[in-house]
C-alpha positions as CSV (number, residue, x, y, z in Angstrom):
1,M,-7.9,32.3,58.0
2,G,-6.3,33.9,54.9
3,V,-5.0,32.5,51.6
4,R,-3.1,29.3,52.2
5,V,0.1,29.2,50.0
6,L,2.5,26.4,49.1
7,L,5.9,27.4,47.7
8,A,8.2,25.3,45.6
9,D,11.6,26.4,44.3
10,D,15.0,24.6,44.3
11,H,16.8,27.8,45.3
12,G,16.6,28.3,49.1
13,V,17.2,32.0,48.9
14,V,14.3,32.5,46.5
15,R,12.0,30.3,48.7
16,D,12.9,32.1,51.9
17,G,12.5,35.5,50.2
18,L,9.1,34.6,48.9
19,R,8.0,33.3,52.2
20,H,9.0,36.4,54.1
21,L,7.4,38.6,51.4
22,L,4.1,36.8,51.6
23,E,3.9,36.4,55.3
24,D,4.3,40.2,55.8
25,H,0.6,40.3,54.7
26,E,-2.0,39.3,57.2
27,D,-4.3,37.8,54.6
28,I,-1.7,35.3,53.4
29,R,-0.3,32.3,55.1
30,V,2.5,30.0,53.8
31,V,1.6,26.4,54.7
32,G,4.6,24.7,53.3
33,T,7.8,25.1,51.2
34,A,9.5,22.5,49.0
35,N,12.7,22.4,47.0
36,N,11.3,20.2,44.2
37,A,8.0,19.5,42.6
38,Q,7.5,15.9,43.9
39,E,8.0,17.2,47.5
40,A,5.5,20.0,46.8
41,L,2.9,17.5,45.6
42,T,3.3,15.4,48.7
43,L,3.0,18.5,50.9
44,A,-0.1,19.7,48.9
45,A,-1.9,16.4,49.8
46,T,-1.6,17.2,53.5
47,T,-1.8,21.0,53.5
48,S,-4.5,21.5,50.9
49,P,-3.2,25.0,49.7
50,D,-5.4,27.6,48.0
51,V,-2.5,28.7,45.9
52,A,0.7,27.0,44.8
53,V,3.7,29.0,43.6
54,F,5.9,26.8,41.4
55,D,9.3,27.5,39.9
56,I,9.1,26.3,36.3
57,A,12.6,24.6,36.3
58,M,13.1,22.2,39.2
59,P,14.9,18.9,39.5
60,G,12.8,16.0,38.5
61,L,9.3,17.2,37.6
62,S,9.0,20.6,36.0
63,G,6.7,23.3,37.4
64,I,4.4,22.8,34.5
65,E,4.1,19.0,35.0
66,A,3.6,19.6,38.7
67,T,0.8,22.0,37.8
68,R,-1.0,19.3,35.8
69,K,-0.7,16.8,38.6
70,L,-1.8,19.2,41.3
71,R,-4.8,20.4,39.3
72,S,-5.9,16.8,38.8
73,T,-5.7,16.0,42.5
74,L,-6.6,19.4,44.0
75,P,-8.7,21.2,41.4
76,H,-9.5,24.0,43.8
77,A,-5.8,24.9,44.1
78,A,-4.7,27.7,41.8
79,V,-1.1,27.7,40.5
80,I,1.3,30.5,39.8
81,I,4.4,29.8,37.7
82,L,7.6,31.6,38.4
83,S,10.3,31.5,35.8
84,M,13.6,33.0,34.8
85,H,12.6,32.1,31.3
86,C,9.7,33.6,29.4
87,S,8.5,32.8,25.9
88,P,5.0,32.7,24.4
89,E,5.3,28.9,24.1
90,L,6.2,28.4,27.8
91,V,3.4,30.7,29.0
92,R,0.8,29.0,26.8
93,E,2.0,25.6,27.9
94,A,1.7,26.7,31.6
95,L,-1.8,28.0,31.1
96,R,-2.9,24.9,29.2
97,A,-1.6,22.8,32.1
98,G,-3.9,24.7,34.4
99,A,-1.8,27.6,35.8
100,Y,-3.7,30.7,36.7
101,G,-0.7,33.0,36.9
102,Y,2.7,33.5,35.3
103,L,5.5,35.8,36.6
104,R,9.0,36.5,35.7
105,K,11.3,36.0,38.7
106,E,13.1,39.3,38.2
107,E,9.8,41.1,38.3
108,A,8.2,39.1,41.2
109,G,8.4,41.2,44.4
110,E,5.0,42.6,45.3
111,E,3.7,41.2,42.0
112,V,3.6,37.8,43.8
113,V,1.3,39.2,46.5
114,K,-1.0,40.6,43.8
115,A,-0.9,37.4,41.9
116,V,-1.7,35.3,45.0
117,R,-4.7,37.4,45.8
118,A,-5.9,37.4,42.3
119,V,-5.7,33.7,41.6
120,A,-7.1,32.8,45.0
121,A,-10.2,34.8,43.9
122,G,-10.4,32.7,40.7
123,K,-8.8,35.3,38.4
124,H,-5.9,34.9,36.0
125,F,-2.8,37.0,36.6
126,L,0.0,37.6,34.1
127,G,3.0,39.6,35.2
128,A,4.4,42.7,33.5
129,G,5.0,42.3,29.8
130,I,3.6,38.8,29.6
131,V,0.4,39.8,27.8
132,E,2.4,41.8,25.3
133,L,4.7,38.8,24.8
134,L,1.7,36.6,24.0
135,I,0.3,39.1,21.5
136,E,3.7,39.4,19.8
137,G,4.0,35.6,19.7
138,C,0.6,35.3,18.1
139,M,1.5,37.9,15.5
140,D,4.8,36.0,14.8
141,E,2.9,32.8,14.3
142,E,0.5,34.5,11.9
143,R,3.4,36.0,9.9
144,A,5.1,32.5,9.8
145,T,1.9,31.0,8.4
146,L,1.6,33.8,5.9
147,F,5.1,33.2,4.7
148,A,4.3,29.5,4.3
149,L,1.6,30.3,1.7
150,T,2.3,29.7,-1.9
151,E,2.7,32.7,-4.3
152,R,-0.6,31.9,-5.9
153,Q,-2.3,31.8,-2.5
154,R,-0.8,35.1,-1.5
155,E,-1.8,36.7,-4.8
156,L,-5.4,35.4,-4.3
157,L,-5.4,36.8,-0.7
158,R,-4.4,40.2,-2.0
159,L,-7.2,40.1,-4.6
160,I,-9.8,39.1,-2.0
161,I,-8.6,41.9,0.3
162,D,-9.0,44.3,-2.7
163,G,-12.6,43.3,-2.9
164,K,-12.4,41.3,-6.1
165,T,-15.2,38.8,-6.7
166,N,-14.4,35.2,-7.6
167,S,-15.0,36.0,-11.3
168,E,-12.8,39.1,-11.2
169,A,-10.0,37.2,-9.4
170,A,-10.4,34.3,-11.8
171,A,-9.8,36.7,-14.7
172,V,-6.6,38.1,-13.1
173,L,-5.3,34.6,-12.2
174,G,-6.3,32.9,-15.4
175,L,-8.5,30.4,-13.5
176,S,-12.1,29.5,-13.5
177,P,-14.4,31.0,-10.9
178,R,-14.9,27.5,-9.4
179,S,-11.1,27.0,-9.1
180,V,-10.8,30.4,-7.4
181,E,-13.6,29.4,-4.9
182,T,-11.7,26.1,-4.2
183,Y,-8.4,28.1,-3.7
184,R,-10.2,30.5,-1.4
185,L,-11.7,27.8,0.8
186,R,-8.3,26.1,1.1
187,L,-6.7,29.4,1.9
188,M,-9.2,30.1,4.7
189,Q,-8.7,26.6,6.1
190,K,-4.9,27.0,6.1
191,L,-5.2,30.4,7.9
192,R,-7.9,29.0,10.2
193,V,-10.4,31.8,9.5
194,K,-14.1,31.3,8.9
195,D,-15.2,34.4,6.9
196,L,-14.1,37.3,4.8
197,P,-13.9,39.9,7.6
198,S,-11.7,37.6,9.6
199,L,-9.5,37.1,6.5
200,V,-9.1,40.8,6.1
201,K,-8.3,41.3,9.8
202,Y,-5.7,38.5,9.5
203,A,-4.0,40.3,6.6
204,I,-3.9,43.6,8.5
205,R,-2.4,42.0,11.6
206,S,0.2,40.1,9.5
207,G,1.2,43.3,7.7
208,L,0.1,42.2,4.3
209,T,-2.1,45.3,4.0
210,T,-3.0,48.4,6.0
211,L,-6.1,49.2,3.8
212,E,-4.7,52.7,3.3
């Protein structure tokens, strides 16, 4: 029977190109095409696709909002987002909405075929460069949080990384050991880390230290 695919893109040329590309493969069958998200959701109710491929930017509902709605009504249907735009925020939002795949349009081609097969099998599929983009985005967020620390917090973080005890750090900072402990707990809460090893890893990733 093959993988049943629904396509939604407001550009006819893209839609037709994807349809021809997918239907060249015997294990894939396009059961419907739509030029906007609302039409795609209506089609999905009657065609029950295994995989939906949504453009992220369509008139009316976005591909991400359509993903949320489709996943709530047809939880078995996996969604792949196609986009001319790619940022860590967009990719994370698509995944949170329930998408199983994310591809840049310019890199689609045979990647779409691979993605359709992967998500139909219950796997996630991120196109070329998407994983690196997410990693870089996470590192940028960590650096932004690091820059938001006060000078006293950064100084304490360096002392902790250097292996100073609360008493030793207190002597350097002119504080009591209890105050240092309070500062340390607040610092870890702000950086969302739970223990010292995680704090050290955070500092290395953020470029505060290389431990060399």
